[in-house]
MDTraj code that builds the backbone (N, CA, C; nanometers):
import mdtraj as md
import numpy as np

residues = "UNK UNK UNK UNK UNK UNK UNK UNK UNK UNK UNK UNK UNK UNK UNK UNK UNK UNK UNK UNK UNK UNK UNK UNK UNK UNK UNK UNK UNK UNK UNK UNK UNK UNK UNK UNK UNK UNK UNK UNK UNK UNK UNK UNK UNK UNK UNK UNK UNK UNK UNK UNK UNK UNK UNK UNK UNK UNK UNK UNK UNK UNK UNK UNK UNK UNK UNK UNK UNK UNK UNK UNK UNK UNK UNK UNK UNK UNK UNK UNK UNK UNK UNK UNK UNK UNK UNK UNK UNK UNK UNK UNK UNK UNK UNK UNK UNK UNK UNK UNK UNK UNK UNK UNK UNK UNK UNK UNK UNK UNK UNK UNK UNK UNK UNK UNK UNK UNK UNK UNK UNK UNK UNK UNK UNK UNK UNK UNK UNK UNK UNK UNK UNK UNK UNK UNK UNK UNK UNK UNK UNK UNK UNK UNK UNK UNK UNK UNK UNK UNK UNK UNK UNK UNK UNK UNK UNK UNK UNK UNK UNK UNK UNK UNK UNK UNK UNK UNK UNK UNK UNK UNK UNK UNK UNK UNK UNK UNK UNK UNK UNK UNK UNK UNK UNK UNK UNK UNK UNK UNK UNK UNK UNK UNK UNK UNK UNK UNK".split()
xyz = np.array([
    [-0.2128, -2.9103, -1.1597],
    [-0.2508, -2.8294, -1.0530],
    [-0.3375, -2.6865, -1.0958],
    [-0.4359, -2.6429, -1.0445],
    [-0.5021, -2.5371, -1.1056],
    [-0.4588, -2.4380, -1.0176],
    [-0.4439, -2.3169, -1.0795],
    [-0.3663, -2.1937, -1.0071],
    [-0.4922, -2.1312, -0.9596],
    [-0.4612, -2.0498, -0.8216],
    [-0.5664, -1.9874, -0.7632],
    [-0.6047, -1.8563, -0.8024],
    [-0.5370, -1.8024, -0.9249],
    [-0.5935, -1.6972, -0.9783],
    [-0.6941, -1.7461, -1.0863],
    [-0.6697, -1.8653, -1.1513],
    [-0.7949, -1.9186, -1.2216],
    [-0.9067, -1.9366, -1.1538],
    [-0.8967, -1.9840, -1.0444],
    [-1.0306, -2.0150, -0.9909],
    [-1.0586, -1.8802, -0.9805],
    [-1.0058, -1.7537, -0.9297],
    [-1.0512, -1.6587, -0.8496],
    [-1.1414, -1.5998, -1.0342],
    [-1.0635, -1.6091, -1.1286],
    [-1.1428, -1.5213, -1.2575],
    [-1.2664, -1.6176, -1.2735],
    [-1.2611, -1.7665, -1.2745],
    [-1.3832, -1.8256, -1.3051],
    [-1.5025, -1.8045, -1.2139],
    [-1.4372, -1.7796, -1.0594],
    [-1.5643, -1.7482, -0.9749],
    [-1.6308, -1.5950, -1.0298],
    [-1.5394, -1.5099, -1.0302],
    [-1.5935, -1.3644, -1.0754],
    [-1.6702, -1.3712, -1.1992],
    [-1.6400, -1.4551, -1.3110],
    [-1.7168, -1.4485, -1.4176],
    [-1.8420, -1.5179, -1.4001],
    [-1.8525, -1.6402, -1.3076],
    [-1.9525, -1.7007, -1.3264],
    [-2.0621, -1.7022, -1.1800],
    [-1.9963, -1.6570, -1.0816],
    [-2.0746, -1.6375, -0.9431],
    [-2.0583, -1.7667, -0.8569],
    [-2.0016, -1.8840, -0.9420],
    [-2.0244, -2.0117, -0.8559],
    [-1.9082, -2.0113, -0.7391],
    [-1.9335, -2.1229, -0.6726],
    [-1.8403, -2.1388, -0.5463],
    [-1.7207, -2.2039, -0.5672],
    [-1.6109, -2.1764, -0.4741],
    [-1.4847, -2.1862, -0.5005],
    [-1.4819, -2.3421, -0.5438],
    [-1.5270, -2.4446, -0.4775],
    [-1.5193, -2.5738, -0.5090],
    [-1.5641, -2.6368, -0.6245],
    [-1.6730, -2.5687, -0.6565],
    [-1.7318, -2.5840, -0.8138],
    [-1.6355, -2.5593, -0.9226],
    [-1.5642, -2.4104, -0.9002],
    [-1.5098, -2.3516, -0.9877],
    [-1.3500, -2.4179, -0.9995],
    [-1.2948, -2.5142, -0.8861],
    [-1.1971, -2.6086, -0.9009],
    [-1.2250, -2.7303, -0.9832],
    [-1.3730, -2.7713, -0.9468],
    [-1.3868, -2.8996, -1.0243],
    [-1.4100, -2.8818, -1.1795],
    [-1.4881, -2.7628, -1.1968],
    [-1.4972, -2.7322, -1.3744],
    [-1.3533, -2.7051, -1.3990],
    [-1.2698, -2.6460, -1.3647],
    [-1.1504, -2.6183, -1.4248],
    [-1.0502, -2.7461, -1.4297],
    [-1.0681, -2.8462, -1.3243],
    [-1.0226, -2.9669, -1.3656],
    [-1.0840, -3.0713, -1.4525],
    [-1.2019, -3.0279, -1.4746],
    [-1.2870, -3.1036, -1.5750],
    [-1.2543, -3.0512, -1.7245],
    [-1.2007, -2.9369, -1.6966],
    [-1.1886, -2.8416, -1.8507],
    [-1.0334, -2.8086, -1.8577],
    [-0.9457, -2.9158, -1.8102],
    [-0.7944, -2.8857, -1.8123],
    [-0.7491, -2.7662, -1.7953],
    [-0.8013, -2.6839, -1.6898],
    [-0.7400, -2.5676, -1.7056],
    [-0.7851, -2.4572, -1.8143],
    [-0.8892, -2.5143, -1.8880],
    [-0.9263, -2.4039, -2.0253],
    [-1.0451, -2.3119, -1.9432],
    [-1.0276, -2.1965, -1.9246],
    [-1.1586, -2.1190, -1.8538],
    [-1.2559, -2.1058, -1.9228],
    [-1.2608, -2.1024, -2.0670],
    [-1.3795, -2.0794, -2.1420],
    [-1.4709, -2.2197, -2.1226],
    [-1.3991, -2.3507, -2.1329],
    [-1.4770, -2.4707, -2.1013],
    [-1.5126, -2.4999, -1.9941],
    [-1.4509, -2.4427, -1.8778],
    [-1.5079, -2.4660, -1.7379],
    [-1.6436, -2.3441, -1.7286],
    [-1.6227, -2.2671, -1.8030],
    [-1.7542, -2.1771, -1.7722],
    [-1.9003, -2.2462, -1.8206],
    [-1.8334, -2.3154, -1.9579],
    [-1.9464, -2.3969, -2.0144],
    [-2.0173, -2.5107, -1.9277],
    [-1.8953, -2.5893, -1.8674],
    [-1.9270, -2.6839, -1.7824],
    [-2.0115, -2.6458, -1.6412],
    [-1.9984, -2.5251, -1.6053],
    [-2.0616, -2.4402, -1.4842],
    [-2.2039, -2.4068, -1.5359],
    [-2.2060, -2.3565, -1.6622],
    [-2.3420, -2.3269, -1.6854],
    [-2.4170, -2.4335, -1.7232],
    [-2.3761, -2.5400, -1.7871],
    [-2.4609, -2.6446, -1.7963],
    [-2.4930, -2.6989, -1.6729],
    [-2.3943, -2.7171, -1.5388],
    [-2.4289, -2.7742, -1.4044],
    [-2.5338, -2.6536, -1.3801],
    [-2.5235, -2.5345, -1.3986],
    [-2.6285, -2.4267, -1.3385],
    [-2.7485, -2.4564, -1.3964],
    [-2.7805, -2.4891, -1.5295],
    [-2.8997, -2.5221, -1.6042],
    [-2.9565, -2.6439, -1.5122],
    [-2.8903, -2.7419, -1.4885],
    [-2.9266, -2.8637, -1.4161],
    [-2.9783, -2.8258, -1.2572],
    [-2.9013, -2.7482, -1.2123],
    [-2.9401, -2.7083, -1.1092],
    [-3.0684, -2.6046, -1.1012],
    [-3.0895, -2.5455, -1.1865],
    [-3.2110, -2.4355, -1.2204],
    [-3.3455, -2.5675, -1.2391],
    [-3.3223, -2.6394, -1.3512],
    [-3.4059, -2.7609, -1.3675],
    [-3.4722, -2.7873, -1.2498],
    [-3.3982, -2.8705, -1.1611],
    [-3.4125, -2.9174, -1.0221],
    [-3.5354, -2.8286, -0.9490],
    [-3.4921, -2.7232, -0.9445],
    [-3.5952, -2.5929, -0.8834],
    [-3.7176, -2.5506, -0.9232],
    [-3.7002, -2.5706, -1.0675],
    [-3.8096, -2.5025, -1.1271],
    [-3.9437, -2.4946, -1.0996],
    [-3.9857, -2.6357, -1.0366],
    [-4.1206, -2.6588, -0.9972],
    [-4.1765, -2.5760, -0.8478],
    [-4.0518, -2.5224, -0.7879],
    [-4.0699, -2.4814, -0.6483],
    [-4.1604, -2.3562, -0.6498],
    [-4.2242, -2.3136, -0.5533],
    [-4.3208, -2.2255, -0.5514],
    [-4.2336, -2.0940, -0.5277],
    [-4.2647, -1.9679, -0.5865],
    [-4.2047, -1.8600, -0.5500],
    [-4.2830, -1.7420, -0.5309],
    [-4.3004, -1.7298, -0.3924],
    [-4.4054, -1.6365, -0.3540],
    [-4.3159, -1.5035, -0.2786],
    [-4.2114, -1.5145, -0.2743],
    [-4.1227, -1.3862, -0.2409],
    [-4.0729, -1.3131, -0.3242],
    [-4.0071, -1.2110, -0.3086],
    [-3.9081, -1.1428, -0.4103],
    [-3.8880, -0.9669, -0.4149],
    [-3.9069, -0.9128, -0.5137],
    [-3.8942, -0.7911, -0.5110],
    [-3.9605, -0.7157, -0.6120],
    [-3.9969, -0.6122, -0.6120],
    [-4.0489, -0.5257, -0.7214],
    [-3.9455, -0.4195, -0.7348],
    [-3.8393, -0.4475, -0.8457],
    [-3.7309, -0.3246, -0.8595],
    [-3.7853, -0.2019, -0.9686],
    [-3.7603, -0.1047, -0.9028],
    [-3.7927, 0.0209, -0.9782],
    [-3.6416, 0.0775, -1.0524],
    [-3.6317, 0.1175, -1.1632],
    [-3.5248, 0.1736, -1.2078],
    [-3.5436, 0.2725, -1.3145],
    [-3.4827, 0.3994, -1.2853],
    [-3.4881, 0.5288, -1.3605],
    [-3.3777, 0.5283, -1.4593],
    [-3.3767, 0.5470, -1.5751],
    [-3.2662, 0.5585, -1.6256],
    [-3.2011, 0.7003, -1.6371],
    [-3.0554, 0.7288, -1.6497],
    [-3.0203, 0.8650, -1.6380],
    [-3.1053, 0.9468, -1.7456],
    [-3.1269, 1.0842, -1.7014],
    [-3.2184, 1.1697, -1.7676],
    [-3.3700, 1.1483, -1.7501],
    [-3.4122, 1.0416, -1.6565],
    [-3.5620, 1.0234, -1.6197],
    [-3.6294, 1.0249, -1.7617],
    [-3.5812, 0.9690, -1.8459],
    [-3.6598, 0.9513, -1.9518],
    [-3.7076, 0.8361, -1.9935],
    [-3.6293, 0.7266, -1.9260],
    [-3.6964, 0.5593, -1.9211],
    [-3.7115, 0.5337, -1.7971],
    [-3.8199, 0.4537, -1.7763],
    [-3.8206, 0.4011, -1.6423],
    [-3.8916, 0.2519, -1.6524],
    [-3.8429, 0.1769, -1.5524],
    [-3.8712, 0.0157, -1.5652],
    [-3.9130, -0.0028, -1.3944],
    [-4.0363, -0.0970, -1.4073],
    [-4.0869, -0.1904, -1.3096],
    [-4.0821, -0.3252, -1.3305],
    [-4.0154, -0.4016, -1.2226],
    [-3.9827, -0.5582, -1.2843],
    [-4.0361, -0.6191, -1.1539],
    [-4.0791, -0.7377, -1.1684],
    [-4.0916, -0.8139, -1.0686],
    [-4.0562, -0.9466, -1.0499],
    [-3.9448, -0.9840, -0.9538],
    [-3.8738, -1.0962, -0.9694],
    [-3.9061, -1.1861, -0.8249],
    [-3.9218, -1.3039, -0.8660],
    [-3.9645, -1.3919, -0.7061],
    [-3.8838, -1.4903, -0.7013],
    [-3.8436, -1.5169, -0.5904],
    [-3.7614, -1.6156, -0.5071],
    [-3.8803, -1.7066, -0.4437],
    [-3.7952, -1.7874, -0.3221],
    [-3.8920, -1.8817, -0.2596],
    [-3.8970, -1.8103, -0.1328],
    [-3.8026, -1.7386, -0.0690],
    [-3.7776, -1.6979, 0.0841],
    [-3.7407, -1.5340, 0.0865],
    [-3.8361, -1.4874, 0.1728],
    [-3.7800, -1.3591, 0.2110],
    [-3.6326, -1.3396, 0.2541],
    [-3.5680, -1.4548, 0.2915],
    [-3.4173, -1.4256, 0.3450],
    [-3.3490, -1.3915, 0.2107],
    [-3.3768, -1.4977, 0.1071],
    [-3.3008, -1.5011, -0.0331],
    [-3.3263, -1.3315, -0.0910],
    [-3.4460, -1.3185, -0.0665],
    [-3.4913, -1.1878, -0.1362],
    [-3.4327, -1.0430, -0.0682],
    [-3.3916, -1.0746, 0.0282],
    [-3.3105, -0.9487, 0.0863],
    [-3.1587, -0.9559, 0.0967],
    [-3.1094, -1.0695, 0.0076],
    [-2.9398, -1.0700, -0.0002],
    [-2.9415, -0.9508, -0.1065],
    [-2.7944, -0.9527, -0.0938],
    [-2.7185, -0.8417, -0.1592],
    [-2.7323, -0.9034, -0.3108],
    [-2.7034, -1.0360, -0.3478],
    [-2.6739, -1.1009, -0.4589],
    [-2.8136, -1.0819, -0.5392],
    [-2.9060, -1.1151, -0.4601],
    [-3.0666, -1.0894, -0.5213],
    [-3.0917, -0.9740, -0.5762],
    [-3.0791, -0.8762, -0.4643],
    [-3.1077, -0.7388, -0.5230],
    [-3.0262, -0.6881, -0.6219],
    [-2.8899, -0.7428, -0.6423],
    [-2.8352, -0.7069, -0.7535],
    [-2.8717, -0.7685, -0.8957],
    [-2.9362, -0.8769, -0.8672],
    [-2.9734, -0.9535, -0.9937],
    [-3.1040, -0.8692, -1.0206],
    [-3.1794, -0.8191, -0.9438],
    [-3.3006, -0.7485, -0.9678],
    [-3.2644, -0.6073, -1.0639],
    [-3.1401, -0.5518, -0.9853],
    [-3.1273, -0.4346, -1.0613],
    [-3.0713, -0.4585, -1.1985],
    [-2.9932, -0.5803, -1.2064],
    [-2.9338, -0.5917, -1.3484],
    [-3.0649, -0.6178, -1.4619],
    [-3.1465, -0.6752, -1.3979],
    [-3.2811, -0.7291, -1.4855],
    [-3.3364, -0.6240, -1.5099],
    [-3.3685, -0.5325, -1.4393],
    [-3.4417, -0.3984, -1.4629],
    [-3.3660, -0.2815, -1.5755],
    [-3.2165, -0.3074, -1.5568],
    [-3.1388, -0.2390, -1.6373],
    [-3.1598, -0.2879, -1.7831],
    [-3.1726, -0.4292, -1.8021],
    [-3.1742, -0.4821, -1.9214],
    [-3.2896, -0.4494, -2.0027],
    [-3.3856, -0.4523, -1.9315],
    [-3.5410, -0.4068, -1.9830],
    [-3.5189, -0.2680, -2.0264],
    [-3.4426, -0.1668, -1.9469],
    [-3.4515, -0.0576, -2.0024],
    [-3.3496, -0.0380, -2.1325],
    [-3.2567, -0.1150, -2.1234],
    [-3.1360, -0.0602, -2.2322],
    [-3.2098, -0.1687, -2.3519],
    [-3.2616, -0.2991, -2.3328],
    [-3.2891, -0.3674, -2.4610],
    [-3.4378, -0.3594, -2.5145],
    [-3.5304, -0.2964, -2.4091],
    [-3.6765, -0.2722, -2.4568],
    [-3.7184, -0.3976, -2.5027],
    [-3.7225, -0.5352, -2.4189],
    [-3.8078, -0.6455, -2.4530],
    [-3.9578, -0.6146, -2.4643],
    [-4.0326, -0.6671, -2.5423],
    [-4.1706, -0.6374, -2.5703],
    [-4.2565, -0.7786, -2.4790],
    [-4.2064, -0.8877, -2.4573],
    [-4.2605, -1.0123, -2.4178],
    [-4.1619, -1.0705, -2.3031],
    [-4.2146, -1.1461, -2.2188],
    [-4.1429, -1.2313, -2.1206],
    [-4.0566, -1.3441, -2.1863],
    [-4.1403, -1.4162, -2.2406],
    [-4.0840, -1.5519, -2.3339],
    [-4.1493, -1.5725, -2.4541],
    [-4.1202, -1.6363, -2.5435],
    [-4.1646, -1.6659, -2.6746],
    [-4.2964, -1.7294, -2.6713],
    [-4.3430, -1.7980, -2.5757],
    [-4.5116, -1.8321, -2.5730],
    [-4.6059, -1.7170, -2.5228],
    [-4.5600, -1.5886, -2.4904],
    [-4.6252, -1.4579, -2.4962],
    [-4.6633, -1.4023, -2.5940],
    [-4.5699, -1.4487, -2.7118],
    [-4.5766, -1.3418, -2.8373],
    [-4.7084, -1.4025, -2.8715],
    [-4.8032, -1.3289, -2.9331],
    [-4.9296, -1.3436, -2.9831],
    [-4.9092, -1.4074, -3.1366],
    [-5.0014, -1.5316, -3.1882],
    [-4.9503, -1.5939, -3.2837],
    [-4.9567, -1.4952, -3.4000],
    [-5.0582, -1.4187, -3.3967],
    [-5.0810, -1.3287, -3.5104],
    [-4.9450, -1.2557, -3.5375],
    [-4.8820, -1.2268, -3.4461],
    [-4.7531, -1.1245, -3.4648],
    [-4.6715, -1.2314, -3.5085],
    [-4.6457, -1.3556, -3.4775],
    [-4.5485, -1.4701, -3.5177],
    [-4.5879, -1.4984, -3.6682],
    [-4.7199, -1.5042, -3.7206],
    [-4.7737, -1.5419, -3.8659],
    [-4.7239, -1.4171, -3.9313],
    [-4.7254, -1.2485, -3.8837],
    [-4.7037, -1.1802, -3.9514],
    [-4.5570, -1.1496, -3.9684],
    [-4.4518, -1.2077, -3.8663],
    [-4.3240, -1.1919, -3.8817],
    [-4.2690, -1.2879, -4.0010],
    [-4.3299, -1.3836, -4.0068],
    [-4.3038, -1.5116, -4.1039],
    [-4.3314, -1.4737, -4.2424],
    [-4.4521, -1.3965, -4.2755],
    [-4.4732, -1.3481, -4.3610],
    [-4.3856, -1.2584, -4.4416],
    [-4.3233, -1.1516, -4.3520],
    [-4.2414, -1.0468, -4.3739],
    [-4.0986, -1.1187, -4.4160],
    [-4.0561, -1.2230, -4.3273],
    [-3.9422, -1.2628, -4.3900],
    [-3.9450, -1.3608, -4.5157],
    [-4.0320, -1.3933, -4.5088],
    [-4.0636, -1.5027, -4.6574],
    [-4.0504, -1.3873, -4.7703],
    [-4.1389, -1.2881, -4.7658],
    [-4.1275, -1.1646, -4.8752],
    [-3.9993, -1.1170, -4.8852],
    [-3.9384, -1.0983, -4.7824],
    [-3.7744, -1.0484, -4.8120],
    [-3.6721, -1.1492, -4.8643],
    [-3.7188, -1.2936, -4.8138],
    [-3.6205, -1.3932, -4.9053],
    [-3.6730, -1.3981, -5.0389],
    [-3.7713, -1.3926, -5.0675],
    [-3.7887, -1.3954, -5.2163],
    [-3.7393, -1.2759, -5.3010],
    [-3.7616, -1.1539, -5.2159],
    [-3.7224, -1.0392, -5.2758],
    [-3.5518, -1.0519, -5.2799],
    [-3.4817, -1.1051, -5.1886],
    [-3.3262, -1.1524, -5.2002],
    [-3.3251, -1.2283, -5.3108],
    [-3.3790, -1.2902, -5.3657],
    [-3.3842, -1.4198, -5.4861],
    [-3.3322, -1.5365, -5.4281],
    [-3.3551, -1.5797, -5.3119],
    [-3.3642, -1.6978, -5.2455],
    [-3.4527, -1.8149, -5.3161],
    [-3.3954, -1.9329, -5.3129],
    [-3.4695, -2.0524, -5.3853],
    [-3.5855, -2.0429, -5.3058],
    [-3.7044, -2.0879, -5.3481],
    [-3.8149, -2.1527, -5.2642],
    [-3.7767, -2.2886, -5.1699],
    [-3.6893, -2.3537, -5.2044],
    [-3.6831, -2.4439, -5.1292],
    [-3.6201, -2.4342, -4.9928],
    [-3.5281, -2.3171, -4.9795],
    [-3.4572, -2.3004, -4.8586],
    [-3.5303, -2.1549, -4.7705],
    [-3.6293, -2.1478, -4.8147],
    [-3.7266, -2.0099, -4.7639],
    [-3.7601, -2.0638, -4.6239],
    [-3.8060, -2.2218, -4.5912],
    [-3.8563, -2.2482, -4.4778],
    [-3.7354, -2.2123, -4.3863],
    [-3.6025, -2.2773, -4.4015],
    [-3.5110, -2.2665, -4.3205],
    [-3.4515, -2.0974, -4.3080],
    [-3.4712, -2.0482, -4.3831],
    [-3.4629, -1.8691, -4.3517],
    [-3.5457, -1.8217, -4.2826],
    [-3.6653, -1.8864, -4.2709],
    [-3.7706, -1.8247, -4.1823],
    [-3.7494, -1.8814, -4.0410],
    [-3.7063, -2.0258, -4.0386],
    [-3.6965, -2.0679, -3.8765],
    [-3.5658, -1.9987, -3.8277],
    [-3.4694, -1.9547, -3.9113],
    [-3.3239, -1.8854, -3.8532],
    [-3.3680, -1.7573, -3.8013],
    [-3.4220, -1.6777, -3.9065],
    [-3.4685, -1.5275, -3.8837],
    [-3.5673, -1.5309, -3.7571],
    [-3.6624, -1.6285, -3.7552],
    [-3.7590, -1.6046, -3.6196],
    [-3.6949, -1.6331, -3.4931],
    [-3.5703, -1.7213, -3.5067],
    [-3.5036, -1.7262, -3.3803],
    [-3.4502, -1.5888, -3.3480],
    [-3.3946, -1.5150, -3.4401],
    [-3.3268, -1.3775, -3.4191],
    [-3.4453, -1.2993, -3.3741],
    [-3.5485, -1.3113, -3.4246],
    [-3.6685, -1.2276, -3.3981],
    [-3.7242, -1.2441, -3.2444],
    [-3.7165, -1.3771, -3.2022],
    [-3.7385, -1.4259, -3.0403],
    [-3.6528, -1.3628, -2.9730],
    [-3.5057, -1.3727, -3.0064],
    [-3.4089, -1.3340, -2.9187],
    [-3.3967, -1.1626, -2.9205],
    [-3.4548, -1.1004, -2.9868],
    [-3.4741, -0.9402, -3.0053],
    [-3.5858, -0.8939, -2.8814],
    [-3.6855, -0.9819, -2.8812],
    [-3.7937, -0.9287, -2.8299],
    [-3.8667, -0.9861, -2.7257],
    [-3.8185, -1.1126, -2.6747],
    [-3.8182, -1.1869, -2.5824],
    [-3.7146, -1.1759, -2.4515],
    [-3.7649, -1.1308, -2.3543],
    [-3.6681, -1.0795, -2.2367],
    [-3.5608, -1.1967, -2.2171],
    [-3.6263, -1.3172, -2.1880],
    [-3.5401, -1.4361, -2.1093],
    [-3.4421, -1.4765, -2.2109],
    [-3.4879, -1.4562, -2.3615],
    [-3.3780, -1.4933, -2.4738],
    [-3.2648, -1.3999, -2.5032],
    [-3.2897, -1.2586, -2.4646],
    [-3.2172, -1.1745, -2.5151],
    [-3.0667, -1.1890, -2.4436],
    [-2.9735, -1.1311, -2.5323],
    [-2.8296, -1.1528, -2.4972],
    [-2.8461, -1.0291, -2.3496],
    [-2.7608, -1.0733, -2.2407],
    [-2.7493, -1.0048, -2.1368],
    [-2.6470, -0.9009, -2.1856],
    [-2.6789, -0.7451, -2.1391],
    [-2.6038, -0.6531, -2.2074],
    [-2.4847, -0.6528, -2.1660],
    [-2.4596, -0.7117, -2.0341],
    [-2.2827, -0.7249, -1.9613],
    [-2.2101, -0.8139, -2.0273],
    [-2.2797, -0.9094, -2.0888],
    [-2.2154, -1.0460, -2.1129],
    [-2.3002, -1.1030, -2.2431],
    [-2.2600, -1.0703, -2.3459],
    [-2.3244, -1.1091, -2.4690],
    [-2.3215, -1.2773, -2.4889],
    [-2.2359, -1.3338, -2.4190],
    [-2.2150, -1.4718, -2.4150],
    [-2.3331, -1.5535, -2.3660],
    [-2.4212, -1.4787, -2.2776],
    [-2.5288, -1.5522, -2.2130],
    [-2.6512, -1.4709, -2.2331],
    [-2.7452, -1.5539, -2.2214],
    [-2.8765, -1.5013, -2.2054],
    [-2.9188, -1.4431, -2.0982],
    [-3.0341, -1.3863, -2.0722],
    [-3.1097, -1.3275, -1.9512],
    [-3.1524, -1.4821, -1.8861],
    [-3.1956, -1.5689, -1.9504],
    [-3.2349, -1.6826, -1.8881],
    [-3.1164, -1.7608, -1.8159],
    [-2.9784, -1.7861, -1.8953],
    [-2.8686, -1.7937, -1.8550],
    [-2.8485, -1.7414, -1.7192],
    [-2.8812, -1.5830, -1.6918],
    [-2.8291, -1.5178, -1.6056],
    [-2.8950, -1.5595, -1.4808],
    [-3.0401, -1.5758, -1.5299],
    [-3.1286, -1.5754, -1.3876],
    [-3.0749, -1.7503, -1.3441],
    [-3.0304, -1.8369, -1.4099],
    [-2.9945, -1.9641, -1.3973],
    [-2.8682, -1.9780, -1.3119],
    [-2.8027, -1.8627, -1.3399],
    [-2.6726, -1.8676, -1.2693],
    [-2.7225, -1.8469, -1.1117],
    [-2.7880, -1.7597, -1.0964],
    [-2.8459, -1.7144, -0.9682],
    [-2.9314, -1.8064, -0.8911],
    [-2.9851, -1.8934, -0.9991],
    [-3.0818, -2.0001, -0.9031],
    [-2.9591, -2.0883, -0.8306],
    [-2.8710, -2.1178, -0.9208],
    [-2.7598, -2.2051, -0.8696],
    [-2.6809, -2.1343, -0.7549],
    [-2.6465, -2.0075, -0.7759],
    [-2.5989, -1.9586, -0.6597],
    [-2.6585, -1.9473, -0.5069],
    [-2.7764, -1.8968, -0.5347],
    [-2.8728, -1.8940, -0.4264],
    [-2.9221, -1.9819, -0.3585],
    [-2.9239, -2.1173, -0.4531],
    [-3.0045, -2.2123, -0.4235],
    [-3.1763, -2.2129, -0.3937],
    [-3.2317, -2.1364, -0.4616],
    [-3.3471, -2.1275, -0.4675],
    [-3.4274, -2.1199, -0.6397],
    [-3.5496, -2.1469, -0.6484],
    [-3.5982, -2.0962, -0.7462],
    [-3.6548, -1.9422, -0.7760],
    [-3.6019, -1.9027, -0.8942],
    [-3.5960, -1.7703, -0.9241],
    [-3.6860, -1.7182, -1.0566],
    [-3.7910, -1.6453, -1.0356],
    [-3.8727, -1.6244, -1.1560],
    [-3.9223, -1.4963, -1.1856],
    [-3.8601, -1.4536, -1.3181],
    [-3.9174, -1.3128, -1.3419],
    [-4.0791, -1.3293, -1.3852],
    [-4.1528, -1.2727, -1.3288],
    [-4.2818, -1.2595, -1.3240],
    [-4.3309, -1.1349, -1.4364],
    [-4.2917, -1.0251, -1.4275],
    [-4.3626, -0.9509, -1.5209],
    [-4.2751, -0.8225, -1.5226],
    [-4.2722, -0.7541, -1.6313],
    [-4.1818, -0.6065, -1.6287],
    [-4.2931, -0.5059, -1.7065],
    [-4.2667, -0.3893, -1.7049],
    [-4.3109, -0.2751, -1.7799],
    [-4.2306, -0.1703, -1.8008],
    [-4.2011, -0.1238, -1.9132],
    [-4.0991, 0.0075, -1.9616],
    [-4.1898, 0.1238, -2.0052],
    [-4.1405, 0.2099, -1.9422],
    [-4.2177, 0.3425, -1.9700],
    [-4.0855, 0.4275, -2.0430],
    [-4.1237, 0.5039, -2.1257],
    [-4.0491, 0.5749, -2.2211],
    [-4.1225, 0.7146, -2.2206],
    [-4.0395, 0.8367, -2.2183],
    [-4.1113, 0.9531, -2.1958],
    [-4.1469, 0.9579, -2.3443],
    [-4.2905, 1.0059, -2.3659],
    [-4.3531, 1.0662, -2.4999],
    [-4.3693, 0.9617, -2.6023],
    [-4.3688, 0.8345, -2.5260],
    [-4.3774, 0.7161, -2.5978],
    [-4.5195, 0.7016, -2.6047],
    [-4.5948, 0.6620, -2.7205],
    [-4.7365, 0.6062, -2.7292],
    [-4.7564, 0.5034, -2.6761],
    [-4.8701, 0.4773, -2.6278],
    [-4.9020, 0.3594, -2.5315],
    [-4.9108, 0.2062, -2.6225],
])
top = md.Topology()
chain = top.add_chain()
for i, resn in enumerate(residues, 1):
    res = top.add_residue(resn, chain, resSeq=i)
    for name in ("N", "CA", "C"):
        top.add_atom(name, md.element.get_by_symbol(name[0]), res)
traj = md.Trajectory(xyz[None], top)
């Protein structure tokens, strides 16, 4: 028997529906962490089904950080005006804008990173590995591993969510796709910092 308190906890952490939370906890034999993984996997499946759907509605969220030294504009799209006006969608837009302010991503996703930037990073990593005395045969593996970390730092959708470092921004968006039942796309963002050179 799954306790109601456990269902409530899972619901608060994932935003999934009550019946989905019960099913996930049954599948995970009452293990909260396993149930979260189950829901995330399911959420990703829901997101994948909706990925091709047109997103013409949404919101441009403006966020000014305390002290007025950092400002963010972000465009988040969804399928209908109805969803765009929901508290959940508004909350997501706000969270995404705050993430941009806090984590200062440079690109939306990895395919947006110019090839010359990637090549330059690979060279830096290879030189660092050689300077650390790493054998030549493991340098390619080191480059691959450190390049992943590089993408996770500079690509918005791959960054760890500032409020829950167990999930990425892509996971967060997928959670809201599953919750709201519509495709959601982060279209673009711009971050301004007072005194920063263009």
